[in-house]
Structure formats: structure tokens, C-alpha cells
C-alpha positions in Angstrom: 85.5 101.2 65.3 88.5 101.9 66.4 87.2 104.7 69.2 85.8 101.5 70.3 88.4 99.1 70.2 90.3 101.6 72.5 87.1 102.3 74.5 86.8 98.5 75.3 90.7 97.5 76.4 90.3 100.6 78.7 87.2 99.5 79.8 89.1 95.9 80.7 91.4 97.6 82.2 90.0 99.6 84.4 88.0 96.7 85.9 90.9 94.8 86.6 92.0 97.4 89.4 92.3 95.9 92.7 91.3 99.5 95.7 93.5 98.9 98.3 92.7 100.1 101.9 93.3 104.1 102.5 96.8 104.2 104.5 96.5 105.8 108.0 99.9 106.2 108.7 99.6 109.0 105.1 96.7 111.5 106.4 98.1 114.3 108.3 96.1 117.3 110.4 96.5 119.4 106.5 94.6 118.7 103.3 95.5 119.3 99.8 93.1 121.7 98.1 92.4 122.9 94.6 96.0 123.6 94.3 97.5 120.7 95.4 95.3 118.7 93.5 96.0 120.9 90.0 99.5 120.0 91.2 99.3 116.2 91.5 96.9 116.5 88.3 100.3 117.9 86.0 102.6 115.5 88.2 100.5 112.6 87.4 102.4 110.6 85.1 106.2 111.5 87.6 104.5 109.9 90.2 103.7 107.1 88.1 107.0 106.5 87.2 108.0 106.8 90.7 105.3 104.3 92.1 107.7 101.9 90.3 110.3 102.2 91.9 108.8 103.7 96.3 106.1 102.5 98.1 105.4 105.8 99.1 104.8 107.9 96.1 101.5 108.3 95.2 99.7 109.0 92.7 96.2 110.7 94.3 96.4 112.0 97.3 94.5 110.2 100.7 94.3 113.6 102.9 93.1 115.7 100.6 89.0 118.3 101.1 87.2 115.9 98.0 85.5 117.9 95.5 88.1 120.7 95.8 90.7 118.3 95.3 89.5 116.5 92.7 88.8 119.3 90.6 91.6 120.0 90.6 93.0 117.0 89.6 90.8 116.5 86.7 92.0 120.3 85.3 95.8 119.4 85.9 95.8 116.1 84.2 94.2 117.8 81.3 96.3 120.0 80.9 98.9 117.8 80.6 97.1 115.6 78.4 96.4 118.7 76.4 99.5 119.8 75.8 100.8 116.5 74.4 98.3 116.3 72.5 99.6 119.7 70.6 103.0 117.7 70.3 102.2 115.1 68.3 
């Protein structure tokens, strides 16, 4: 029951998210691939905190290669979550 309430709370918070158009000035010729996604996923918590203080800090790279970057980002985020789970 508790897990269901947490899931419903998370879904309600996500439903409030506002999608902003991608900023053209952030796009460069060099796109991030799998390793870039892995790194960005691993440092996502630091990027999130930094985004409060600087508008140039983003959590997810606009300029990426697609599936490879997304896979790396998810794996990097999961590695962070698995490490904190063992610490608790």
C-alpha cells in the first residue's frame, strides 16, 4: 500500500512538469554519445543542485546521439541509485 502511495505521488508530481523548447545556442556540432550519457547520469544529482544556481547548468544534454546517450544516462543514473541503496 505504501509503495502505491509513493508511486501515485511521483506520478502526480511528474504530471506537473512543464516542457520548455530546446535552446538552439546549446546545440553544437559534437554530440554526446553513450559515454557522455553515462557520465551525465552519474552526476545527475550534482547537475540538479547546480541548476538551482546557474541557468547554464542542465541535467540532460540537448545535443545527444539519441538511443546511445539515453541508455548511458539511464545506466549512469541507475549506478548512482544502486550505490546509495547499499549505503542505507
